[in-house]
N, C-alpha and C positions, 0 to 999 in steps of 0.2 A: 601452346602456351603461351599467357598474357604477354603483350612489351611488355609491360614493370616487372612483369615478375620474370622474366629473360636478363632483363637489366640486373635485376636484384642478386640474382643467384649467379652473374658474372661477376661481382661486383664481392660477392661473400668468397665465392673460387678466387679472386686474384688475392683478396685478401690474406684467405690462406696462406695460398703460393706464395706471399711476400712474408710470412709470418717465417717458414722456412729456411730462407735465406741465411747463411752463415753470416754473421755480423762480426767480423774480422779485422777489418781496414784499418787501423790507423792513420792521423795525419801525415804523417808521411808516405804511407801507403798512397793514399790523394792525391799528394802531391807527385810523388812521382810518376805515377801512372798519367797524369793530366800530362807533365811537363814529358814525361818519356815518349806520348804522342803525339807532343810536338814535334822534340826532335827525331823525327824519324828518316823518312827518303826526300823532306820537302829540304832537308838544306844538304845534300847528294846534288839534289838536280835543281832545285828552284833561282837559285841563284842566277844558274848559267842562265835557265831561259829568260828572268828577269829582263837580265843584261842584253839579250839580243833583241824585248820590246821594247825597251824603255835605255836601256845607255845606264849610265850612271845615277840618273834617277831615279835608276830601281831603287834607291832607297829611300825615298821618300814613298813610295808605291809600300815597303816594307811599315813606315810610322803611320801611314794613312790607314792601313787594314790593322795596325796595333792596336791604333786608338778605336776603331771600330769595336774591335774582338773583346778590347777591356770593360767600351760600354755594356758590350751583351753580357758579356760576362760575369759587371757588376750586377746585372737583374737575374742572372741565373744562381747568381751564391745565395740573395735571400731567396728564391722560387726555392732552392734548393735546402734551405736554413728550415722552410716549415714545410715542406712535404717530403721529409726524407725518405721518398721510396724508390727503389729499383726502376731503372729504364722510366726515371719523372721527365726527359724530356721529351716523352713523345706522346707521358700521360697526362702533363701540364695540361695544354688547350684543350682536351678532354674536358676539362675540370672545371677551367673557366670559360669556353667558349662551345662546348656542347658535340657531338661527335661527329657532325660534318667536318667543324672545323677540325678537329682535332682527326680524322681521317687524313684527309687532306694533309695537315703539316707531317702525321705520323709517316704517308707514303713517301711522303719527299725524303724524312731522315733514314727513312728503313734504303731505299735506292741508293742514296750518297752510303751509311754505316755498313751493307753488305758487301760494297767492292770495295774498302780502303783493305784488309786483308790480303785481297787479289791485287790490288795496286804495288802493296808493299814486297811481295814476293815478288812481281816482277822487275822490283826495284832492284834486290838481291842480284838478279840473273843478269839484267840490264847492265850493271857495274862491272860485273866482274865477266861477262863476255862481252866486254864492248875491248877496242883493240886500243892501250898497246897491252893491257891487263890479259886480258885473252884467256882466261881459267878455266871458262867453259867453251869451247871452240865448237862454234857452230850456233850456238844458244840466242844469239841475235845476230837478223841480218842486217848488211848495210845500210839501210833504211832507218833504224831502229825498233821495228818490227822481232818480237819474238819468232824464231822456228818454232816447228813442232817439238824439237826434242826441249828447247826453252819453253815451252808451256806444259810440259810433261814436269820436269821440273819446277816451275812453281807451281802446282797442283801439288807434288809432294811437301812442297814449304809449306803449304797451304794445310796439308793435312798436319804438319807438325805443329803448328799452332792450335788446330785442333783439339791433341793430348795435353798442352799444355796448360790449355782452359779446361779439360775436362777432369783434370787430378785435383780440380778443386778454386776458389778465390785465394785463401789463404796461402797458399804455396804461388798462383799468380803474384799477389802483394808482394811477398820476398823476393820469389826470384826476378820482377822489374826494378824492387831499388836498388837489385845491384848490376843489372844490367845497366838503369836510365844513370846510374854513374857513371858508367864509363863512357855513355852519350855525350853526358856533360863534359867531359873528361878530355877527349879528341877533340871534337868542335874548338874547344877553347884555346889547346893547343895550336891547333891548324891559324886560329885568328894570331896568336905572340906570332907562329914563327911568319907566317904570307906579312907580315910586319916590316921585318927583317929587308924583305925587298920591294917594298911598298913604292909605288911611280906616282907619284901628287899630279903628274900630266899627263896620267891615262881618264881621270877627273874631266879634263878641259881639249883633249886632242880635237874632238871631235864637237865637243861644245856638252855641255851635262846634261842635257834632256835632249837628245838628237832628235828623238819623233814625239815630241813636246805633250803636253795634260795625257791626249788620247792614248799614247803609248804607256805612260805611266799608270793611267786607269788601267788599261785591260790587262796588265801585267797581273794583279791583283786576280783575278780570274782563270787567265788563261796562265801564265806561266807556273802557277801553282802557290804565289804566295798566301791567299785564301786558306788553300789546303793545309799548308802547311802550321796555319794557326788552327786548325779547326780542331787538335787531340785535347785541348781545358778541359772538352766537355766530358772527357772519362770521370773528373772525380764528381760530376752531377749525375751522372748516371750509373754511376759503382754506390751513390751516398745512398743507397736503401740496405747495404753492407757494409758501411760504416759503423764503427762503436761508437763517436758521436758525432753523427751527422750534422747535426743544426751547427754546432762548431768548428770541424775542422770543413763539410766540403767549400763553405764561402773563402774562406782563405785560401785552400787549397786552389781554386779556383784562379781567383784575383793573382795569389802570387806565379802562378805557373805561366800566364799572359804576359805576364811584365817580364817575366826572366827572359820567356821566348824572344818579345821583342827585344832587348836587349841583344843577346846572342844573333839574332840574325841579321840586325842592323850593321852589328861588326861584321859579321861574314860576308854581307854584301860587299862592305867598305874596301876590306883587305881581298876579297877575290878582284873588283874589278881593278884595284890598284896593284894587283902582283901580275896579270898578266904579261907574257913576255909575249911581243907582236911578233917580231921576226923567229925568233923559236916554232911558236904556233904557225908560223908561214902564212899570217893574216896582217893585211896594212893595216898600219896603227890608226884606232879609233873606228874603226868597224866593226861595232859592234853587231853588226846582222849577219856578219860572216861568221861568227861561233855557234852559228847553226848547223855547221858541219866540222868533220873531224872531232879529233879528242873531246875538246873541250866542250861539245854536247853532250857527250856519253858517258864522261865520266870529269866534270870539270875539276874538283880539288885536287883530284891524284895526276892527272896531266901539269896544274896551272904549278905542281909543286916540282915533277919529275923536270920542267922548262925554265923555272926560276934560275938553274944555277948554283945554288950552292950544295952540297954534296948531302949536307946536314936534310935538307928540303926531301932531299932524290930517296932519303933512306926514311923518314917518317911516314913517306909518304904510302911505304908499302901499308901502316899500321893503319891508315884510309880503306884498302880494301879488306881488313876484319873487321872496320866499322861500316866498308857497305854490305858486309849481312849481319851484322849485329844492330846497326841501327834501326832499319827497314825490319829486320826479324823482329825486333823488339817491340816496335811500333805494331807491327802487325799481329803478332799472339795478344796484345792486350786490344786493340780495336775488334777482335774477332770473339772477346769477353765481352766489349762493347757494343757491339751490333747485335750478338745472341739478350743484352738486357733490351735491347730496344724491339727486337724481334718477341721478346717475355712483355715489355709492356704494352706493345699493339694487341697485342692476345689476351694480356689482362683487361683493356681497353672494351672487347669483344668485337675487335673489328675482321679476328683472324680465327682459327676455330680453336677450341678450348684446350686441347691437347698441349699447345706449347708452353702450357702452364706447370707441367708436372716437372717435379724437381728431383732430382737421383738422391737415394737415400745416405747414400757413405759425403761426399763432396757438396752437397747441398746447391748444388747448381740447375737449372732448367734444362736440361741435357737436349729434349725432344729440339727446343729454340737452337742449340749450337750446332744440331747435328742439319739442320734447315738452313744454317746462316752459312756452313761450313759448305755445303752441295749446291747450294745458289752461287757463293764467292766463286767457286772451280767454275760452273759453269760461264759466267762473265770472264773469264781470261781467254777462251780462244776466240772470240769476236773483237775483244777489246786485248789486244796482245802487245801494250808499251804503255809506260806510265806516263806520258806527256796525254795519250787519247783519255786519259782516265781522269786529270786533276782539274779539267778544268769542271765535268760533269760533273765530280763528286763535289768540288766547292760551291757549286750552284747550287744544290740537292741540298747543302747541309745550311747554305745559307737561306733558303726558304722556311726550313723548318726552324731557326733558332732566331729569327725575328721575330717570329711569336714571345719571345720570351719577355717583351717587356708588358707585351700587351695581357699575357698571362700573369705576371707581374701587381699591374695595376686594376686588373679584375678579379682576383683573390682579394688584395684591401678594401676595396667596394662593398663584395659579398659575402666574405667569410672572413670578417675582423675579430672573429675571436681566436684566429689562427695562432700561435704563438711564433715569432719571428728574434729568435736571438738574431739576428742580423737585418737592420733595417735601412734600405738603401735609402740614402740623403739626395733629395733635389731627382728624385724618382721620375717625374714627368721627362727633365729635362735628359736628363742620362739614359731615359728609355728613348726618347724621338732621337738621339742621336745614334743610339743603337738599332734601332728600325731602321732610319732613315741610310744611314751607312751601309747596312746589312741590304738590303733592296741596292745602296748604289752596286753594291759587289758584283749583283746579279745581270745590273741592265748595262754595266759594262763589260758584257759577257760577248765579243762579236756571234753576230745572230746567226752564224752556223751551226756553234757550241750550244746556245740556248734553244735551237731546235729542239735538239737531241732531249735537253735535257725537262721544257715541255711537253716533247712527244711523250718520254716515257710517265711524268706526274698524270698526262690526262688519258694517258692507256690504262694504268692501275685504278683510276677515279671508280670504272664500274664494279671493281669488287666491294666497293661502299655498298651497292645495292644487294650484292648476293649475300652477303655476311652478318652486316651490322641493322641496314633498316628493316629487314622483316621481325628483326626482335626487341627492338627498339623504338621505331618511327610510326608505328602501324600501317603501315602498308602491308599486304598480302604477300604470300610469297610468288603468286603467280606475276604480280604486277611488277612488283621490283626485279625479279630475273627478267623477265622480258625490258624493262628499261634499261638494268647494267648490260647486257647486250644486245641490243640496238644499239645504246651509246658506244658500247667496245666495236660494235661490226665499223659504224661512222668514223670513228676515228680512226683506226685500222685503214682504210678506205683514205682519208684526211691525210695519213702519213705517206701513204706512196705517194700520194699525188703532190703532197708539199715536197717529198725528198727528191722526185723528179725535177720537179719544174721550179723549183730554188735550191734546194741545195746544195746539187750537184748541177742544175743550171742556169738559173739567174744570177742569185746571189754569190754562189761560190766558184761556179765553173772552174769544178778540178777534173770537167771532161775536154780536153782541147776539141772535140768536134761540137761544144757548143760554147761558143763565147757568151762573153755578159750580155745582156739585151738591152734594148733599149730602154729608157725612162719607162716609159708609156707600155710599153710590153712589162716592166719591171714589175708596175703597181698594178698592172690590171692582175696580173697573177697572183699575187701575193692578195689583194683583196678578195678573188675567190678563194684561195686556202682559208684568210680570217673569217670570212665570214661563215664559211662552211664550218670552222671548228668553233665560231660563237654557237652557232645553229645545233652543234651536238655534244657544247655542254652547257646550254641555256634553256635548251626545251625538255630535255629528260630531266633536269633540275627543277623547272615549273611544273612539267607533267608531278613530278616526285610529292613537290611541296603541295600540291592541292590533295594528294591522296594523302598523306599525314593526317597522324591525328595534331593534337596540339601542341604536347611534346618536340613531333616531331618538325611542327612551322618552326617551331622557337630555334631550333638547331640549325636549320636552311636559311634564317632571318638573321644570325649570329655567324653564318659563316662566308656571305655572300661578298663580304667585302676580300677576303683570300684570294677569290674569282675575280675580281676584279682586279689587284693588286697585278697578280698573273698574266691576266689577258691583257693589263692596260701598258704593263712592261713589257710586253711581248711586241705590241704596235709602235712602241715608242721608242725600242730598241729600231725597228728597222729602219726607220725614219733619219737615221740618224749617222754616224760617223763608223758606227760598231755593226753596219748592217756588211763589211766588208770582211770575209775572214783573215783573222790575224797570220797571214802567212807572215813567219819572223822576216827579219829584215825590212821593219819600219812602212808596208807596204798602208798603215792607218797613217803617217804622216803628210802621205799624198794624194788622200782620201776624201770627201767632205761630204757631209750628208746630206740631206735634203731639209732637218735642222740643222743649222750651221753650230758649234760651236764657239761660245758656249753657253750658247742658248738653249741649247740639250738642256745642259746639266741644269740650268735653272726652272726650265721647264720640269722639269721630273722633278726637282725639290719639292715643287708646291703639289705637285701628285702623289709624291711619300710620303708628305706634311697630309696632308688628307686622310690618306688613308691610313696615317697613325692614330689621326685621331678618331677615325671612325670604327677602328680596329678593338680600340680602349671602350668606347659605349656600345660596343654589340657584346660586349662579355654581361650574363646574365648569372642568377642564384642556380646554378645545373641541378640535377642531381645526384649527378657524381661528386659535384662540390659540397653537399649538406654531408654525405655519407662519410666522406675522408674530414671532415671535419668535424664529423660525430667521432670518427674511430679517433684523431689526433689529438681527442681529447679524452681519451679512455687512461686510468693510472697505468696499461700493462703497456703505450705504446712505447716505449723507449727501452723496453727490456731484449735484451738479448735472445735469441729465436729459442733457445735451450729451456728457456725458462717459461715459454710462450704455450700454454696448453694450447694444444690441436682438437676443433670443435668439431660438432659432426656434420656430415657433408663435403668434409673436405676428401681432395681425392689423395687417393691414396699414394704413398711417396714412392717413386720406384725404384726397382733395384738397379744395377749395374745394365746395362744394355746389352 
């Protein structure tokens, strides 16, 4: 099959599959999906972890991240209003920058989204099995990790999320609306009740920012602040199944982020102010001490139990119910959202075509749903704790979301005829805030956490050469598979070397038998690892570029900025204060990087701004963009799927498996 023909078949297949999706979601459904996704386990855990890393100044971290997310959301609001297609967050970069960029962004998004339902399932078990609630005895070990029985129950919850999604998007939207009202009411009542025992002195007892700006910044990715906000993308992912996506998706995105920012800032304020230090057995103002004890595993429940008034102790019982409803509600919504992301990547041609199959009765991509559920369950065993996931998921999503402003501006330049019911004013500058702010979220991650993120992204990069490149870039299957397998082997070898010599050795020093190396040894170890990573990424890319046809060469050129961004921030991060593992308790406040704060912040600002401009001008009028532009210009583009005829070449609508 010719490369061009394969690409055309994939677009036709995706087009027809899109038409079978049920368009049943209203504005209220989209808003509730986004807001319900935001108010999940984040409000139950992130406020405590943020206080441990930043003290009362964690309030500033919520505001900073909220501003970044609103900017990102505004960019996706325009994209959602013009490209009303399911799974569009992973499909937009393909249209604006081609297959190479589309795969990198899509892979990062899949890595993040496919693990969120597992995190939410773990959150339920962690809250209810922790002491003093102890509803699931033995479900969580003293160190906060799920035990074997806890893992089993978490997997069963994930299977429950599967069945809620399998009955169809219409039921999911209606049921989620009811649950989201509960998720709004309980946190609001929590804010009101805790204000009655608010102690203003808590905000200054050890200084407002006891761990400085590094503590504030690193709490965004590490404490779960960024993770908590990420639910807004649900409205964009489900926009292909909305009744009026052009009008409703933008409003749902912006309003959900704005409401979440207000809610989370208030929750952080009342949590910090309501802590009864003596009842908790913690020295006054010792924010790092929150890392052990009941305020770590069940923060709001225990801060109410220890506050004094019986009314608050009684209301705390409702938090146990919410500890099930909030994470579970987010979990089943995000399983559906992750399914649409996997579907979107399949529609782009990066994964096998069977992922596009739509179940007959409920009109959902059922194979993608099964794959998402199974992979999510697999992640639970090796990562059996909420805090192990939060940083990883935040960074993966940040990598995928910062491309939003680039897609927006590239579509404006190269597809001006697409109708834009919502047109973002000052798009370049708002896009710059979104791109640079999202890049900072990744950059502020401690190097130990960033090691996991970069490792996973580069480990899945070879898949690009196994499925997409042979069909769409002119590479022969033999050459493409050889490139992919060699790159995979090299990445695995470097991962093992980096994990042994950097992650558990020089940088993190998790092993007592391996103290931190001297600076000279540390740098040399990192240089060996980093140069090897450059070669493993750059050499296969250069070879594939030489062997590609003209269309493939354009794709590679349009995606180089993404590799430079990832590798550049990985390098800069290592030589700053963030090369320390953020042991809760303010380790960052006593650590200095090779590039001292605040100079590292300014250096990264210049770097990210340059990549932003580069990324914008790397976009081009791709073949996929042309085909989508033609599709959206058709008279029947906005008709409900029941009225759209199914054309020849369409895969059979599958019966229930």
